[in-house]
C-alpha positions in Angstrom: 12.3 1.1 8.1 16.0 0.6 8.1 16.9 3.8 9.8 17.3 4.0 13.6 15.6 6.9 15.3 18.4 8.9 16.8 21.9 9.9 15.5 24.8 7.8 16.7 27.8 9.1 18.6 30.6 7.0 17.3 34.2 6.4 18.5 37.2 6.8 16.2 37.9 3.9 13.9 40.7 2.7 11.7 40.4 4.3 8.2 42.0 3.4 4.8 45.7 3.4 4.9 45.9 3.3 8.6 44.4 6.8 9.1 42.3 7.5 12.1 38.8 8.4 10.9 36.0 9.5 13.2 33.5 6.7 13.5 30.5 8.8 12.4 32.4 9.4 9.1 33.0 5.7 8.4 29.7 4.8 6.9 29.6 7.8 4.5 33.1 6.9 3.4 32.1 3.3 2.8 29.1 4.4 0.8 31.3 6.6 -1.4 33.7 3.7 -2.1 31.0 1.1 -2.9 30.3 2.1 -6.5 34.0 1.8 -7.4 34.6 -1.6 -5.9 34.0 -5.1 -7.4 31.2 -7.1 -5.8 33.5 -9.3 -3.8 35.5 -6.4 -2.3 32.3 -4.4 -1.8 30.9 -7.3 0.4 34.2 -7.6 2.3 34.2 -3.9 3.0 30.6 -3.9 4.3 30.9 -7.1 6.4 34.2 -6.1 7.9 33.8 -2.3 8.4 30.1 -1.9 9.2 30.0 -4.1 12.4 32.9 -2.1 13.8 30.8 1.1 13.8 27.7 -0.5 15.2 29.0 -0.7 18.7 27.1 1.9 20.8 28.9 4.0 23.3 28.9 3.0 27.0 26.1 4.8 28.9 27.2 7.9 30.8 25.7 6.5 34.0 24.2 3.2 35.3 20.7 2.7 34.1 21.0 5.1 31.1 19.9 3.7 27.7 22.7 3.4 25.1 22.4 5.7 22.1 20.9 4.4 18.9 23.3 2.6 16.6 24.5 3.8 13.2 22.4 3.9 10.1 22.3 0.4 8.7 20.7 1.0 5.3 24.1 0.7 3.7 24.1 -3.0 4.8 21.1 -4.0 2.8 21.8 -1.7 -0.2 25.5 -2.7 -0.5 25.4 -6.4 0.0 22.5 -7.0 -2.3 24.6 -7.3 -5.5 27.0 -9.9 -4.1 26.7 -13.6 -3.4 28.4 -16.8 -2.4 28.3 -19.2 0.5 31.1 -17.5 2.4 29.4 -14.2 2.2 26.2 -15.9 3.4 27.9 -17.3 6.5 29.5 -14.0 7.4 26.2 -12.2 6.9 24.5 -14.7 9.2 27.1 -14.1 11.9 26.8 -10.4 11.6 23.0 -10.7 11.8 23.2 -12.8 15.1 25.6 -10.2 16.5 23.3 -7.3 15.7 20.2 -9.0 17.1 22.0 -9.5 20.4 22.4 -5.7 20.5 18.5 -5.5 20.6 18.5 -3.1 17.7 15.5 -4.1 15.6 16.1 -1.7 12.7 19.7 -3.0 12.2 18.5 -6.6 12.5 15.9 -6.0 9.8 18.6 -4.5 7.5 21.0 -7.4 8.1 18.3 -10.1 7.6 17.2 -8.4 4.3 20.8 -8.4 3.2 21.2 -12.0 4.1 18.1 -13.0 2.2 19.6 -11.7 -1.0 23.2 -12.8 -0.3 22.5 -16.4 0.7 21.7 -18.2 -2.6 18.7 -20.3 -2.0 18.9 -20.1 1.8 16.0 -18.8 3.9 17.1 -16.3 6.5 16.3 -17.0 10.1 13.5 -14.6 10.4 12.6 -16.2 13.7 15.3 -14.2 15.3 13.1 -11.1 14.9 10.1 -12.7 16.6 11.3 -11.9 20.2 11.4 -8.3 19.2 7.6 -8.3 18.7 7.4 -8.1 22.5 10.0 -5.4 23.0 8.9 -2.6 25.3 9.7 0.1 22.7 6.9 0.4 20.2 9.4 1.6 17.5 11.4 -1.6 17.9 8.2 -3.7 17.6 7.2 -1.7 14.5 10.6 -2.3 12.8 10.4 -6.0 13.6 6.8 -6.3 12.2 7.7 -4.5 8.9 10.8 -6.7 8.6 8.9 -9.9 9.0 6.4 -8.7 6.3 9.2 -7.8 3.9 10.8 -11.3 4.4 7.4 -13.0 3.9 8.1 -15.3 6.8 5.4 -17.9 7.1 6.6 -18.8 10.6 5.6 -15.3 11.7 1.9 -15.5 10.9 0.7 -16.6 14.3 2.8 -14.0 16.2 1.7 -11.3 13.8 -1.9 -12.2 14.4 -1.3 -11.7 18.1 0.3 -8.3 17.3 -3.1 -7.1 15.8 -4.0 -6.5 19.5 -0.8 -4.5 20.2 -1.1 -1.4 22.4 0.4 0.8 19.7 -1.8 1.8 16.7 1.1 1.9 14.2 2.2 -1.6 15.2 -1.3 -2.9 14.7 -1.6 -1.3 11.3 1.9 -2.6 10.2 0.9 -6.1 11.4 -2.2 -6.2 9.2 -0.1 -5.0 6.2 2.5 -7.7 7.0 -0.1 -10.4 7.1 -1.3 -9.3 3.7 2.2 -9.3 2.3 2.9 -12.9 3.6 -0.3 -14.2 2.0 -1.1 -17.0 4.4 -4.8 -18.0 4.6 -4.6 -18.3 8.4 -4.7 -14.6 8.6 -8.2 -14.2 6.9 -10.4 -14.7 10.0 -8.4 -12.3 12.2 -8.3 -9.7 9.5 -12.0 -10.0 9.0 -12.5 -9.4 12.7 -10.1 -6.4 12.5 -12.6 -4.7 10.0 -14.7 -3.9 13.0 -11.9 -2.5 15.2 -12.6 0.9 16.7 -9.5 2.5 15.0 -9.9 3.5 11.4 -6.3 3.0 10.1 -6.4 -0.6 11.3 -9.7 -1.2 9.5 -8.3 0.2 6.3 -5.1 -1.8 6.6 -7.1 -5.0 7.2 -9.3 -4.3 4.1 -6.2 -3.8 2.0 -4.6 -7.0 3.4 -7.7 -9.0 2.6 -7.5 -7.7 -1.0 -3.9 -9.1 -1.2 -5.0 -12.5 0.2 -7.8 -12.8 -2.4 -9.9 -15.1 -0.3 -13.6 -15.4 -1.2 -14.5 -15.5 2.5 -13.7 -11.7 2.7 -16.3 -10.6 0.1 -19.3 -10.1 2.4 -17.3 -8.4 5.2 -15.7 -6.1 2.7 -19.1 -5.1 1.2 -20.2 -4.3 4.8 -17.1 -2.2 5.1 -18.3 0.0 2.3 -20.6 1.7 4.8 -17.7 3.0 6.9 -15.1 5.8 7.1 -13.8 7.2 3.9 -10.4 5.6 4.3 -11.9 2.2 4.9 -14.3 2.6 1.9 -11.4 3.3 -0.5 -9.4 0.3 0.8 -12.5 -2.0 0.6 -13.2 -0.9 -3.0 -9.7 -1.7 -4.1 -9.8 -5.0 -2.2 -13.1 -6.1 -3.8 -11.7 -5.2 -7.3 -8.7 -7.4 -6.5 -10.9 -10.3 -5.5 -12.2 -10.6 -9.0 -15.1 -12.7 -10.1 -16.3 -13.9 -6.6 -17.1 -10.3 -5.8 -19.3 -9.6 -8.9 -22.7 -10.9 -7.8 -22.4 -9.5 -4.3 -21.4 -6.1 -5.7 -24.4 -6.1 -8.1 -26.7 -6.9 -5.2 -25.0 -4.1 -3.1 -26.2 -1.6 -5.8 -29.6 -1.8 -4.1 -28.4 -1.6 -0.5 -30.3 0.7 1.9 -27.2 2.3 3.4 -26.6 5.5 1.4 -22.8 5.0 1.2 -22.9 1.4 -0.2 -24.4 1.7 -3.7 -22.0 4.4 -5.0 -19.0 2.5 -3.7 -20.3 -0.8 -5.1 -20.6 0.9 -8.5 -17.1 2.2 -8.2 -15.8 -1.3 -7.4 -17.7 -2.8 -10.3 -15.9 -0.3 -12.6 -12.6 -1.3 -11.2 -13.5 -4.9 -11.5 -13.6 -4.6 -15.3 -16.3 -7.3 -15.9 -18.7 -6.5 -18.7 -21.5 -8.4 -17.0 -21.9 -5.4 -14.7 -22.9 -3.1 -17.6 -26.7 -3.7 -17.4 -27.0 -3.3 -13.6 -25.0 -0.1 -13.8 -27.2 1.2 -16.6 -30.2 0.6 -14.5 -28.7 2.5 -11.6 -27.7 5.4 -13.9 -31.4 5.9 -14.7 -33.0 5.2 -11.3 -30.4 5.8 -8.7 -29.8 8.9 -6.6 -27.3 11.6 -7.8 -24.3 10.2 -6.0 -24.9 6.6 -7.2 -25.6 7.8 -10.8 -22.3 9.7 -10.8 -20.4 6.5 -9.7 -22.3 4.4 -12.3 -21.4 6.8 -15.1 -17.7 6.7 -14.1 -17.8 2.9 -13.9 -19.4 2.6 -17.3 -16.7 4.8 -18.8 -14.1 2.5 -17.2 -15.7 -0.6 -18.5 -15.6 0.7 -22.1 -18.8 -1.0 -23.4 -20.6 0.6 -26.4 -24.0 -0.2 -24.9 -23.5 2.7 -22.5 -23.2 5.4 -25.1 -26.9 6.2 -25.6 -27.8 6.1 -21.8 -24.8 8.4 -21.1 -25.9 10.8 -23.8 -29.3 10.9 -22.1 -27.8 11.5 -18.7 -25.6 14.3 -20.2 -28.7 16.1 -21.4 -30.8 15.7 -18.2 -30.6 18.5 -15.8 -30.5 17.1 -12.2 -33.0 18.4 -9.7 -31.6 21.3 -7.6 -29.0 22.4 -10.2 -28.4 26.1 -10.8 -26.8 27.7 -13.9 -23.8 29.2 -12.2 -23.8 27.1 -9.0 -22.1 23.7 -9.3 -23.7 21.0 -7.1 -21.7 18.4 -5.3 -22.9 15.4 -7.3 -23.9 16.2 -10.9 -24.2 13.1 -13.2 -23.7 15.2 -16.3 -20.0 15.7 -15.4 -19.0 12.0 -15.1 -21.3 11.2 -18.1 -19.3 13.6 -20.3 -16.0 12.2 -19.0 -17.2 8.7 -19.7 -18.3 9.6 -23.2 -14.8 10.9 -23.8 -13.3 7.7 -22.5 -15.5 5.6 -24.8 -14.5 7.7 -27.8 -17.8 7.0 -29.7 -18.4 9.7 -32.3 -22.2 9.5 -31.8 -21.6 11.6 -28.6 -20.1 14.6 -30.5 -23.4 16.5 -31.0 -24.5 16.1 -27.4 -21.0 17.0 -26.1 -20.9 20.1 -28.4 -24.2 21.2 -26.9 -23.0 20.6 -23.4 -19.8 22.5 -23.9 -22.0 25.7 -24.2 -23.7 25.0 -20.8 -23.6 27.8 -18.3 -22.5 25.4 -15.6 -18.7 25.6 -15.7 -18.1 22.0 -14.6 -20.4 20.5 -17.2 -18.9 22.7 -20.0 -15.3 21.9 -19.0 -16.0 18.2 -18.9 -17.7 18.3 -22.3 -14.8 20.2 -23.9 -12.3 17.7 -22.5 -14.4 14.8 -23.8 -14.5 16.4 -27.3 -10.7 16.7 -27.2 -10.3 13.1 -26.2 -12.6 11.9 -29.0 -10.8 14.1 -31.6 -7.5 12.6 -30.5 -8.6 9.0 -31.1 -8.3 7.4 -34.6 
């Protein structure tokens, strides 16, 4: 985020001891000197030298865009270990100067540095807000990510408007930034973004709703389980992060008619870690389709409840319809059942696993052997 897109062409600058140093060599020289300097001198070096090398060259002809400014990652990395009110004021002045240069990446670096340097002072993140309307999408992207990193509550409404940006990367970054800020005002717009035509934005909105942990997002996230693979994965993680409010809706989703929803609901229940989901998962293990049974077996192994041992042993010894001795099928419940038994570590499963390790299906045999090793390694 803190790197500008193009290399800088820099004028000569004054080096240590009065030597003339090419400007493009000033920042590497400063970086080499930083570890050997005390914090106060390190800050002085950064705040005095770095602004000198951030001046872009004059355009070659009228109307030409100035070249990108120098790499400013040294600003945020070097100033971070220093402090004091004087340093805070100087960092604030440097920030205002850089923002006037309309370089969003440098502004983000300076604001992040100021947020660490100024003890107890909130950086003026509002200075980045005008850059959300910059004509360059890369500048808008840097500004959105910077506002998310600063967790600026004043940026919630502008970031909600950025969800409709013309650039896909900016929209996705805006959803992530709203999740990082954690303001409840972002919940309805993010729920609406779950139905956007672009998949990355839907996935970013689902992940952001998981960070916000608002119960209003449970039903929309369950609907998002019947979606693209990327969105399904994000929705599962978000539902697991929501905790107890998502338990009952997920149990009900095990009986959904959409074929993609029950397996993902079982996966989310396993990630949720609530033992109340064991009985519904055991029912799905017996009566569900192969894909749902596989997900239920994996979830039971993650929950670690001893009630699942006998049903998993039964699933391990049941050959699914359509299976061939030497031809693995895509969804074979015997494989996750063996893995789950290994995770449970119950010695009652050793005879069944020993028998399964001799199966002619390589996937089943390998999973049983790994499970036996896992049980043997447990006390």
